[in-house]
DSSP file (Angstrom, degrees, kcal/mol; ACC not computed):
  #  RESIDUE AA STRUCTURE BP1 BP2  ACC     N-H-->O    O-->H-N    N-H-->O    O-->H-N    TCO  KAPPA ALPHA  PHI   PSI    X-CA   Y-CA   Z-CA
    1    1 A K              0   0    0      0, 0.0    92,-2.8     0, 0.0     2,-0.4   0.000 360.0 360.0 360.0 138.6  -56.6   14.5 -149.2
    2    2 A T  E     -a   93   0A   0     90,-0.2     2,-0.5    92,-0.0    92,-0.2  -0.906 360.0-159.9-108.7 133.3  -57.0   17.0 -152.0
    3    3 A I  E     -a   94   0A   0     90,-3.1    92,-2.3    -2,-0.4     2,-0.4  -0.963  13.9-153.1-111.5 121.4  -58.9   16.3 -155.2
    4    4 A E  E     -a   95   0A   0     -2,-0.5     2,-0.6    90,-0.2    92,-0.2  -0.822   7.2-161.3-103.1 132.6  -58.0   18.6 -158.0
    5    5 A F  E     +a   96   0A   0     90,-2.8    92,-2.4    -2,-0.4     2,-0.4  -0.949  15.9 179.0-111.4 112.8  -60.4   19.4 -160.9
    6    6 A T  E     +a   97   0A   0     -2,-0.6     2,-0.3    90,-0.2    92,-0.2  -0.956  24.2  97.8-120.3 131.8  -58.6   20.9 -163.9
    7    7 A G  E     -a   98   0A   0     90,-1.7    92,-2.6    -2,-0.4    93,-0.8  -0.960  64.1 -44.0-178.9-164.0  -60.3   21.9 -167.1
    8    8 A A  E >   -a  100   0A   0     -2,-0.3     3,-1.9    90,-0.2    57,-0.3  -0.486  66.1 -84.7 -87.9 157.3  -61.8   24.5 -169.3
    9    9 A L  T 3  S+     0   0    0     91,-1.9    93,-0.4     1,-0.3    -1,-0.1  -0.404 116.1  10.5 -59.6 134.5  -64.2   27.3 -168.2
   10   10 A H  T 3  S+     0   0    0     55,-0.3    -1,-0.3     1,-0.3     2,-0.2   0.438 101.1 126.8  71.2   4.4  -67.8   26.1 -168.2
   11   11 A A    <   -     0   0    0     -3,-1.9    54,-1.7    53,-0.0     2,-0.5  -0.537  59.9-125.9 -85.9 157.0  -66.7   22.4 -168.6
   12   12 A T  E     -E   64   0B   0     52,-0.2     2,-0.4    -2,-0.2    52,-0.2  -0.917  24.0-167.0-104.1 127.1  -67.8   19.6 -166.3
   13   13 A V  E     -E   63   0B   0     50,-3.0    50,-2.4    -2,-0.5     2,-0.5  -0.941   3.7-157.0-114.9 134.6  -65.0   17.6 -164.8
   14   14 A V  E     -E   62   0B   0     -2,-0.4     2,-0.4    48,-0.2    48,-0.2  -0.939  10.0-177.4-115.4 131.9  -65.6   14.2 -163.1
   15   15 A K  E     -E   61   0B   0     46,-2.6    46,-3.0    -2,-0.5     2,-0.4  -0.938  17.3-137.6-122.5 149.5  -63.3   12.7 -160.5
   16   16 A Q  E     -E   60   0B   0     -2,-0.4     2,-0.5    44,-0.2    44,-0.2  -0.884   7.3-158.3-109.7 139.9  -63.7    9.4 -158.8
   17   17 A V  E     -E   59   0B   0     42,-2.6    42,-2.3    -2,-0.4     2,-0.5  -0.974  13.0-146.8-114.4 123.5  -63.1    8.7 -155.1
   18   18 A R  E     -E   58   0B   0     -2,-0.5     2,-0.4    40,-0.2    40,-0.2  -0.796  14.1-169.0 -94.7 128.3  -62.4    5.1 -154.2
   19   19 A L  E     -E   57   0B   0     38,-3.4    38,-2.6    -2,-0.5     2,-0.4  -0.954   2.7-160.4-117.9 134.6  -63.7    3.9 -150.8
   20   20 A K  E     -E   56   0B   0     -2,-0.4    36,-0.2    36,-0.2    31,-0.1  -0.889   8.7-156.4-116.1 145.7  -62.7    0.6 -149.2
   21   21 A N        +     0   0    0     34,-2.8    33,-0.6    -2,-0.4    34,-0.3  -0.917  12.8 175.9-120.2 102.9  -64.5   -1.3 -146.4
   22   22 A P        +     0   0    0      0, 0.0    -1,-0.1     0, 0.0    34,-0.1   0.573  53.9  93.8 -81.9  -7.3  -62.1   -3.6 -144.6
   23   23 A S  S    S-     0   0    0      2,-0.2    31,-1.5    32,-0.1    32,-0.1  -0.234  81.8-121.2 -83.6 172.3  -64.7   -4.7 -142.0
   24   24 A T  S    S+     0   0    0     29,-0.2     2,-0.3    30,-0.1    -1,-0.1   0.331  93.1  67.7 -93.1   5.3  -67.1   -7.7 -142.1
   25   25 A K  S    S-     0   0    0     27,-0.1    29,-0.2    59,-0.0    -2,-0.2  -0.909  92.9 -97.7-123.4 153.5  -70.1   -5.5 -141.9
   26   26 A A        -     0   0    0     -2,-0.3     2,-0.4    27,-0.1    26,-0.2  -0.367  33.5-146.9 -67.0 146.5  -71.6   -3.0 -144.4
   27   27 A L  E     -B   51   0A   0     24,-2.3    24,-3.2    -4,-0.1     2,-0.4  -0.942   9.5-164.5-114.8 138.9  -70.7    0.7 -144.0
   28   28 A T  E     -BC  50  80A   0     52,-0.7    52,-3.4    -2,-0.4     2,-0.4  -0.988   6.9-170.9-125.2 133.7  -73.1    3.5 -145.0
   29   29 A Y  E     -BC  49  79A   0     20,-3.3    20,-2.6    -2,-0.4     2,-0.5  -0.926  18.7-143.3-122.7 146.7  -72.0    7.1 -145.4
   30   30 A S  E     -BC  48  78A   0     48,-2.8    48,-2.8    -2,-0.4     2,-0.4  -0.946  23.6-146.7-101.7 127.9  -73.9   10.4 -145.9
   31   31 A A  E     - C   0  77A   0     16,-3.3     2,-0.4    -2,-0.5    46,-0.2  -0.823  18.2-178.7-100.1 133.8  -72.0   12.7 -148.3
   32   32 A I  E     - C   0  76A   0     44,-2.5    44,-3.1    -2,-0.4     2,-0.5  -0.998  17.0-151.3-133.1 132.9  -72.2   16.4 -147.8
   33   33 A L  E     + C   0  75A   0     -2,-0.4     2,-0.3    42,-0.2    42,-0.2  -0.921  27.2 170.0-102.6 125.0  -70.6   19.2 -149.8
   34   34 A V  E     + C   0  74A   0     40,-2.5    40,-3.0    -2,-0.5     2,-0.2  -0.912  21.3  65.2-132.4 158.4  -69.8   22.3 -147.8
   35   35 A G  S >  S-     0   0    0     -2,-0.3     3,-1.5    38,-0.2     4,-0.2  -0.559  89.5 -49.2 122.3 176.7  -67.8   25.5 -148.4
   36   36 A R  T 3  S+     0   0    0      1,-0.3     3,-0.2    -2,-0.2    -1,-0.2   0.834 134.7  27.1 -53.1 -42.1  -67.8   28.7 -150.5
   37   37 A D  T >  S+     0   0    0     35,-2.1     3,-2.0    -3,-0.2     4,-0.4   0.004  78.0 126.2-115.2  27.7  -68.2   27.0 -153.8
   38   38 A A  G X   +     0   0    0     -3,-1.5     3,-1.4     1,-0.3    -1,-0.2   0.803  68.3  64.8 -57.4 -30.5  -70.1   23.8 -152.8
   39   39 A D  G 3  S+     0   0    0      1,-0.3    -1,-0.3    -4,-0.2    -2,-0.1   0.699  94.3  60.1 -68.0 -17.9  -72.9   24.6 -155.3
   40   40 A D  G <  S+     0   0    0     -3,-2.0    24,-2.1    32,-0.1     2,-0.3   0.583 100.6  65.6 -84.5 -10.2  -70.4   24.1 -158.2
   41   41 A F  E <   +F   63   0B   0     -3,-1.4     2,-0.3    -4,-0.4    22,-0.2  -0.807  65.4 179.2-110.0 152.1  -69.7   20.5 -157.1
   42   42 A S  E     -F   62   0B   0     20,-2.2    20,-2.8    -2,-0.3     3,-0.1  -0.980  32.2-136.9-150.1 162.5  -72.2   17.6 -157.2
   43   43 A L    >   -     0   0    0     -2,-0.3     3,-2.2    18,-0.2    18,-0.1  -0.883  20.8-167.8-118.8  93.1  -72.7   13.9 -156.4
   44   44 A P  T 3  S+     0   0    0      0, 0.0    -1,-0.1     0, 0.0     3,-0.1   0.721  83.4  52.7 -62.4 -22.8  -74.7   12.6 -159.4
   45   45 A K  T 3  S-     0   0    0     15,-0.4     3,-0.2     1,-0.3     2,-0.1   0.298 118.8 -98.9 -96.3  11.3  -75.5    9.2 -157.8
   46   46 A G    <   -     0   0    0     -3,-2.2    -1,-0.3     1,-0.1    -4,-0.0  -0.305  33.9 -76.6 100.8 175.3  -76.9   10.8 -154.6
   47   47 A N  S    S+     0   0    0     -3,-0.1   -16,-3.3    -2,-0.1     2,-0.5   0.352  99.5  81.9-100.1   3.9  -75.7   11.5 -151.1
   48   48 A T  E     -B   30   0A   0     -3,-0.2     2,-0.5   -18,-0.2   -18,-0.2  -0.951  54.6-175.2-115.0 127.1  -75.9    8.0 -149.6
   49   49 A I  E     -B   29   0A   0    -20,-2.6   -20,-3.3    -2,-0.5     2,-0.5  -0.977   3.8-169.6-122.3 127.7  -73.0    5.5 -150.1
   50   50 A T  E     -B   28   0A   0     -2,-0.5     2,-0.5   -22,-0.2   -22,-0.2  -0.970   3.8-163.3-117.6 131.7  -73.1    1.9 -149.0
   51   51 A I  E     -B   27   0A   0    -24,-3.2   -24,-2.3    -2,-0.5     3,-0.1  -0.962  18.5-131.6-116.6 121.2  -70.0   -0.2 -149.1
   52   52 A A    >   -     0   0    0     -2,-0.5     3,-1.7   -26,-0.2   -31,-0.2  -0.235  43.3 -76.3 -65.3 156.9  -70.4   -4.0 -148.8
   53   53 A P  T 3  S+     0   0    0      0, 0.0   -29,-0.2     0, 0.0    -1,-0.1  -0.289 115.0   0.2 -57.2 136.0  -68.3   -5.9 -146.3
   54   54 A K  T 3  S+     0   0    0    -31,-1.5     2,-0.2   -33,-0.6   -30,-0.1   0.719 115.5 105.6  58.2  25.0  -64.7   -6.5 -147.5
   55   55 A K    <   -     0   0    0     -3,-1.7   -34,-2.8   -34,-0.3     2,-0.3  -0.654  58.4-138.3-122.8 178.8  -65.5   -4.6 -150.8
   56   56 A Q  E     -E   20   0B   0    -36,-0.2     2,-0.3    -2,-0.2   -36,-0.2  -0.945  14.1-173.0-135.8 160.0  -64.7   -1.2 -152.3
   57   57 A T  E     -E   19   0B   0    -38,-2.6   -38,-3.4    -2,-0.3     2,-0.4  -0.950  15.4-134.3-144.9 163.2  -66.8    1.3 -154.3
   58   58 A T  E     -E   18   0B   0     -2,-0.3     2,-0.4   -40,-0.2   -40,-0.2  -0.951  11.1-158.4-121.3 145.7  -66.2    4.5 -156.2
   59   59 A I  E     -E   17   0B   0    -42,-2.3   -42,-2.6    -2,-0.4     2,-0.4  -0.957  16.3-131.4-118.9 142.6  -68.2    7.7 -156.0
   60   60 A N  E     -E   16   0B   0     -2,-0.4     2,-0.5   -44,-0.2   -15,-0.4  -0.771  16.0-166.4 -92.7 135.1  -68.2   10.3 -158.8
   61   61 A V  E     -E   15   0B   0    -46,-3.0   -46,-2.6    -2,-0.4     2,-0.3  -0.991  10.9-159.1-118.8 124.6  -67.8   14.0 -157.8
   62   62 A E  E     -EF  14  42B   0    -20,-2.8   -20,-2.2    -2,-0.5     2,-0.4  -0.807   8.2-169.8-106.6 145.2  -68.6   16.4 -160.6
   63   63 A F  E     -EF  13  41B   0    -50,-2.4   -50,-3.0    -2,-0.3     2,-0.5  -0.997   3.6-171.1-132.3 129.0  -67.4   20.0 -160.9
   64   64 A T  E     -E   12   0B   0    -24,-2.1   -52,-0.2    -2,-0.4     2,-0.2  -0.977  22.5-136.4-119.6 118.1  -68.8   22.6 -163.4
   65   65 A S        +     0   0    0    -54,-1.7   -55,-0.3    -2,-0.5     3,-0.1  -0.484  31.0 166.4 -78.1 140.4  -66.8   25.8 -163.5
   66   66 A R        +     0   0    0     -2,-0.2     2,-0.3     1,-0.2    -1,-0.1   0.536  65.6  38.5-119.7 -20.9  -68.6   29.1 -163.7
   67   67 A F  S    S-     0   0    0      2,-0.3    -1,-0.2     1,-0.1   -57,-0.1  -0.864  73.1-123.5-132.4 161.6  -65.8   31.5 -162.9
   68   68 A L  S    S+     0   0    0     -2,-0.3    30,-0.5    -3,-0.1     3,-0.1   0.786  87.5  89.2 -74.2 -28.0  -62.1   31.9 -163.7
   69   69 A R  S    S-     0   0    0      1,-0.1    -2,-0.3    28,-0.1    -3,-0.2  -0.341  94.9 -91.3 -70.0 152.6  -61.1   32.0 -160.1
   70   70 A P        -     0   0    0      0, 0.0     2,-0.3     0, 0.0    27,-0.1  -0.371  39.6-139.1 -62.5 139.5  -60.3   28.6 -158.3
   71   71 A A        -     0   0    0     -4,-0.1    25,-2.1    -3,-0.1     2,-0.4  -0.765  19.0-168.0 -99.0 148.2  -63.3   27.0 -156.7
   72   72 A E  E     + D   0  95A   0     -2,-0.3   -35,-2.1    23,-0.2     2,-0.3  -0.997  17.0 144.9-139.0 142.0  -63.0   25.3 -153.3
   73   73 A A  E     - D   0  94A   0     21,-2.0    21,-3.1    -2,-0.4     2,-0.4  -0.949  36.2-120.0-159.1 174.4  -65.3   23.1 -151.2
   74   74 A V  E     -CD  34  93A   0    -40,-3.0   -40,-2.5    -2,-0.3     2,-0.6  -0.992  12.0-148.9-127.5 133.6  -65.1   20.1 -148.8
   75   75 A L  E     -CD  33  92A   0     17,-3.0    17,-2.2    -2,-0.4     2,-0.5  -0.913  18.0-167.1-100.0 117.3  -66.6   16.7 -149.3
   76   76 A L  E     -CD  32  91A   0    -44,-3.1   -44,-2.5    -2,-0.6     2,-0.6  -0.907   9.1-165.2-105.8 130.6  -67.5   15.2 -145.9
   77   77 A L  E     -CD  31  90A   0     13,-2.9    13,-2.4    -2,-0.5     2,-0.5  -0.946  12.1-170.0-114.5 108.6  -68.4   11.5 -145.7
   78   78 A I  E     -C   30   0A   0    -48,-2.8   -48,-2.8    -2,-0.6    11,-0.1  -0.878  19.8-125.4-107.3 124.1  -70.1   10.9 -142.3
   79   79 A S  E     -C   29   0A   0     -2,-0.5     2,-0.4     8,-0.3   -50,-0.3  -0.382  14.3-147.0 -69.9 138.8  -70.7    7.3 -141.3
   80   80 A K  E     -C   28   0A   0    -52,-3.4   -52,-0.7    -2,-0.1     2,-0.5  -0.894  26.9-112.9-101.6 136.6  -74.2    6.2 -140.3
   81   81 A R        +     0   0    0     -2,-0.4     2,-0.4     5,-0.1     5,-0.2  -0.568  42.1 174.4 -72.7 120.3  -74.4    3.5 -137.7
   82   82 A V  B >   -G   85   0C   0      3,-1.8     3,-1.5    -2,-0.5   -54,-0.0  -0.979  66.2 -16.6-130.0 118.0  -75.7    0.3 -139.2
   83   83 A G  T 3  S-     0   0    0     -2,-0.4     3,-0.1     1,-0.3    -1,-0.1   0.827 125.4 -53.9  60.5  33.8  -75.8   -2.9 -137.2
   84   84 A G  T 3  S+     0   0    0      1,-0.2     2,-0.4   -59,-0.0    -1,-0.3   0.377 111.5 114.3  86.5  -6.4  -73.5   -1.7 -134.5
   85   85 A I  B <   -G   82   0C   0     -3,-1.5    -3,-1.8   -59,-0.2     2,-0.4  -0.827  40.8-174.7-104.3 141.3  -70.6   -0.7 -136.8
   86   86 A H        -     0   0    0     -2,-0.4    -5,-0.1    -5,-0.2     2,-0.1  -0.977  10.5-151.4-136.7 117.3  -69.6    2.9 -137.2
   87   87 A G        -     0   0    0     -2,-0.4    -8,-0.3   -59,-0.2     2,-0.1  -0.326  29.4 -92.6 -83.3 169.9  -66.9    4.1 -139.8
   88   88 A V        -     0   0    0    -10,-0.1     2,-0.3     1,-0.1    -1,-0.1  -0.462  41.8-103.6 -78.6 153.9  -64.7    7.1 -139.5
   89   89 A T        -     0   0    0     -2,-0.1     2,-0.4   -11,-0.1   -11,-0.2  -0.640  37.5-151.3 -76.2 133.3  -65.6   10.4 -140.9
   90   90 A L  E     - D   0  77A   0    -13,-2.4   -13,-2.9    -2,-0.3     2,-0.4  -0.876   9.2-164.8-111.0 141.1  -63.7   11.1 -144.2
   91   91 A T  E     - D   0  76A   0     -2,-0.4     2,-0.4   -15,-0.2   -15,-0.2  -0.989   6.4-177.4-129.9 131.7  -62.8   14.6 -145.4
   92   92 A F  E     - D   0  75A   0    -17,-2.2   -17,-3.0    -2,-0.4     2,-0.5  -0.997  20.5-139.5-128.9 131.5  -61.7   15.5 -148.9
   93   93 A F  E     -aD   2  74A   0    -92,-2.8   -90,-3.1    -2,-0.4     2,-0.5  -0.794  18.9-154.1 -88.4 126.2  -60.7   19.1 -150.0
   94   94 A L  E     +aD   3  73A   0    -21,-3.1   -21,-2.0    -2,-0.5     2,-0.4  -0.886  18.8 171.9-106.0 130.0  -62.0   19.9 -153.5
   95   95 A K  E     -aD   4  72A   0    -92,-2.3   -90,-2.8    -2,-0.5     2,-0.3  -0.999  13.7-155.7-141.9 139.0  -60.1   22.5 -155.5
   96   96 A S  E     -a    5   0A   0    -25,-2.1     2,-0.3    -2,-0.4   -90,-0.2  -0.776   6.1-169.4-114.8 159.6  -60.4   23.6 -159.2
   97   97 A E  E     -a    6   0A   0    -92,-2.4   -90,-1.7    -2,-0.3     2,-0.6  -0.951  17.3-141.6-146.0 127.6  -58.1   25.2 -161.7
   98   98 A I  E     +a    7   0A   0    -30,-0.5   -90,-0.2    -2,-0.3     3,-0.1  -0.799  20.1 177.7 -89.9 119.2  -59.2   26.6 -165.0
   99   99 A K  E     -     0   0A   0    -92,-2.6     2,-0.3    -2,-0.6   -91,-0.2   0.753  61.8  -4.0 -94.4 -28.3  -56.5   25.9 -167.6
  100  100 A H  E     -a    8   0A   0    -93,-0.8   -91,-1.9     2,-0.0     2,-0.5  -0.987  59.3-123.2-159.8 166.2  -58.1   27.4 -170.7
  101  101 A I        -     0   0    0     -2,-0.3   -91,-0.1   -93,-0.2   -93,-0.0  -0.971  20.1-159.6-119.1 125.3  -61.2   29.1 -172.1
  102  102 A E        -     0   0    0     -2,-0.5     2,-0.1   -93,-0.4    -2,-0.0  -0.877  28.3-111.2-102.9 135.2  -63.0   27.6 -175.1
  103  103 A P        -     0   0    0      0, 0.0     3,-0.1     0, 0.0    -1,-0.0  -0.392  16.6-152.4 -65.9 139.2  -65.3   29.9 -177.1
  104  104 A A  S    S+     0   0    0      1,-0.3     2,-0.4    -2,-0.1    -2,-0.0   0.831  81.9  20.4 -78.8 -33.9  -69.0   29.1 -176.7
  105  105 A V  S    S-     0   0    0      2,-0.0     2,-0.5    -3,-0.0    -1,-0.3  -0.999  71.4-143.2-138.4 137.1  -69.9   30.4 -180.2
  106  106 A S        -     0   0    0     -2,-0.4     2,-0.4    -3,-0.1     0, 0.0  -0.864  16.4-159.5-100.7 134.0  -67.7   31.0 -183.2
  107  107 A L        -     0   0    0     -2,-0.5     2,-0.5     2,-0.0    -2,-0.0  -0.906   3.4-159.4-113.5 140.6  -68.4   34.0 -185.3
  108  108 A C        -     0   0    0     -2,-0.4     2,-0.6     2,-0.0    -2,-0.0  -0.978   2.8-167.0-120.2 122.4  -67.4   34.5 -188.9
  109  109 A V        -     0   0    0     -2,-0.5     2,-0.5     2,-0.0    -2,-0.0  -0.942   9.7-168.7-109.4 117.3  -67.2   37.9 -190.4
  110  110 A C        -     0   0    0     -2,-0.6     2,-0.5     2,-0.0    -2,-0.0  -0.895   6.6-154.8-110.1 134.6  -66.9   37.9 -194.1
  111  111 A L        -     0   0    0     -2,-0.5     2,-0.6     2,-0.0    -2,-0.0  -0.902   4.1-152.9-107.5 134.3  -66.1   41.0 -196.1
  112  112 A M              0   0    0     -2,-0.5    -2,-0.0     1,-0.1     0, 0.0  -0.924 360.0 360.0-107.0 125.9  -67.1   41.3 -199.7
  113  113 A L              0   0    0     -2,-0.6    -1,-0.1     0, 0.0    -2,-0.0   0.403 360.0 360.0-104.8 360.0  -65.0   43.5 -201.9
């Protein structure tokens, strides 16, 4: 699955990933960001995700652009064995696109005649 982050240069874009647990036991995942631009992405609520039995949760993934070129990384969710249950490893491809550039500072030049 690919998650696309689209926005302005230097803006922070947040996307949510919904995770479901169909089992009768809690699932715990360790989240890891890897790849060329992994430092531009973050998980503001931390790298450990626990999903209660028969429930779902969402995790926020943030991206702050620093360059005009597209950024790429991979979000890995690796299951931790808890109480004998082990979930599958989940992989998401993270990709950015800069749609516009907003000026950081506006300058006004006034001429007096």
